N, C-alpha and C positions, 0 to 999 in steps of 0.2 A: 852348685847348679851346673848344668851342661846344656849346650844348644840342642834344641829339638830338630834344627835344620839350618841351612845356610841359604838365604834368599838370593836368587839370580835376578839382576836388574840391568837396565840399559846404561847404568852409570858406573863405569870402571874407575873413575876418579872422583874425588870429593868436589872439586871446583865445578860449579854449574848445577849441582843437584838442587832441586827446589827446596826452599828452606822450611816448607811445611807440606804435609801430605795433601793430595787433591788438587794442587795448583797445576799439575800436568796430568790430566786424566789419561792421556795416551801412554804414560809411563807404566808399563805392565811388568810385574815381577812374578817369578815362580818359586814357591817354597815347597821343597821336597823333604819329607821327614827323614831323619837319620834311621838306619836299619833297626836300631833297638826300640824305636817308637812306632814302627810300622805294624801296629796291632789291629786286628780285625775289629771294626766298629769304632775306631778312634775318631772318625769324622761324622758319625751318625748324628743327624739333626743339624749339622752345620749349615746346610743349604737354607735353613729358615732365617738366617741372618743375611742382611744386605751388606753390612759392613763388619769389619773385624778390628779388634785392637791387636797390634803386634807389640810385644815387649822384646826389646833387642839390646844388644851390647855394642857400644861404640868401640869396636876392636882396634881402630887405628888412632885412638886418642893417646897422646904421649905426654909425658911430663906430669908434674904434680898439679892438683887442682888449686884454684885460687878463689878466695871469697868474693871477689868482684871481677867482672869480665867486661869486655867491650862488645856488646852484641851488634851485628850488622844493622839491625833495625834502628839503632841509635847513631848510625853513620860511622861507627868504629871509633868515635872520639869521646864518647861518654860511657862511664862505667855504671853497672848495675850489679846488685847482689846476685850471686849465681843462682839462688833459688827463685829469683824473679825472672829467670830466663830459661830457655831450653838449650842452652849451650852444652856441647858434649864434654866440656871441661868441668867435671863434677866430682864430688867425693866418691860416688859410685857411678861409673859411666854407663848408665842405663837409660834407654829412651823409650818413648811411646809413639806409636803412629797409628792413625785410623786409615784403613784402606778398604776399597770396595772388593767384595768377594765376587769374582767373575765365574769361576767354575771350581768343581771338586773332582779330581781324578783319583778314584779309589784303587785303580790298577797300579798306578805309580806312586800313590800316596802324596800327591802334589796338589797344592792350592794355587790357582791363578788369581792374581790380585792386581787391582787397578789403582792408579793415582799414587804409586809408591814414591817415597822420598829417601830411599836407602841406598847406600853404596853397595855395589855388586859384591856378594860374598859375606854380607853382614850376618853374624850369628843371631838367630832368633831364639829367645828363651821361652816364649809362651805365646799362645794364640787364645784370644777370648772374644766372644761375641759382643758386638756393640749393641747395647740395649737402649733404644731411644727414650723411653719414659724416664730413665734415671741418668743416662749419659748426656742427653741433650738438654741444655738450658737456654732457650732463646732469649731470655731476659738478661743473661749474663753479659758482663762487659769486662774488658781488660784495657784500661786507658792507654797503656803503652803500645798496644797493637790491637785496636778495636776493629780494624778492617784490613784487608789485604792491601799491599801497595798497588798503585795504579800501574797496569800493564802498559807497555809501549808497543809501537808498531815494529814489526820485523820485516826487513826488506832484504832480498837476495840478489846478488849479482848473477849474471848468466853463467859465469864460470863456476860459482858455488853450487848451482843447481844441476850441473851436468850429470853427476853420477849418484845423486841422492834419491833414494826411493821415496815415493809419496808418503808412506807411513812414517818414515824417519823425519821427513820435512815437517809433518804435523807435530811430532814429538818435539822437534827442535823449536818450532814456533811457540809451543806451550812453555818450553823451558827458557828460551831466550827473551820472551816478552817481559820477563821480570828483570832484565838487564842484570844478571847475577855477577856483577863485579863488586869489589870493595866499595862501599858507599862513599868513602872519602876520596876515591879516584874519579874525578869528573872531567877528565880530559878525553882525548880521542885515541888513546893507546890501544893496541891490538891485543886481544885475548884469544885463548884457545880452549874449547870445550869438547870433550870426547863423549859421544853418545853411541852406544853399541860399538861398532867397529869403524866409526867415522870421526875424524877430528875436524871441527868447524872453527875457522878463524873469523873473528868478528870484532866490531868496535861500535861505540855509541857516537852517533853524529847527529847533532841538532835534535836530540830527544828521541832518536830512533836507533834500533839495533840494525846494523848493516852487516850481513853475512858476506864475507869477502871471498872465501874459498872453502873447499871441502876436500878431504883426502882420506883414503882407506888406511887404517892401521891394523896391526895384528889382531885377529879375531879373538875376543875373550869369551869366557864361559857365559856371560850375560848378553852376548850379542845376537843370540838366536831369537 
């Protein structure tokens, strides 16, 4: 197999990326097909789908896979079988993500996608339409993660807000409201999360995420 394209997202580093798609609706990614797949008609009919499945490759996963891992949802202290998780540490490091189709640009062979949870530059192996009557099962349950974690409030210091555009603040609020730190770290230590070309320094204080400062970093390919 070879990637059909490499998605550009606002997440240049793994830390802070939403752990499931759709948790940050403002996280927009652009997938442009590689030249050998830019064939006339390849996207015909795609606009009929509201959502798409992305099949992707965990390209930064290193080391051998393990039969049991410590998922963040379990606080990082309890092990589960790898096939009972969505961990990237798998025998075949392949992932699935449901994203919202925002637009199709046939001139550039690019899909604009919403609610992405992928690292900038992730290789995409395939795109498939999300079919509600077969893919959606409202009665389904997964006891380990039957609902999303409870979001927390995000508060900003005046210093942190000085140079942050409004659209980036909205994305940051959607990302940081899940307090994306290791679950076993429940102190007030400071963390850094990079979104597009901004690094945000934050901590959790009294159950709220407090954004302490923001600074511009080198602009990456996913920062536009």
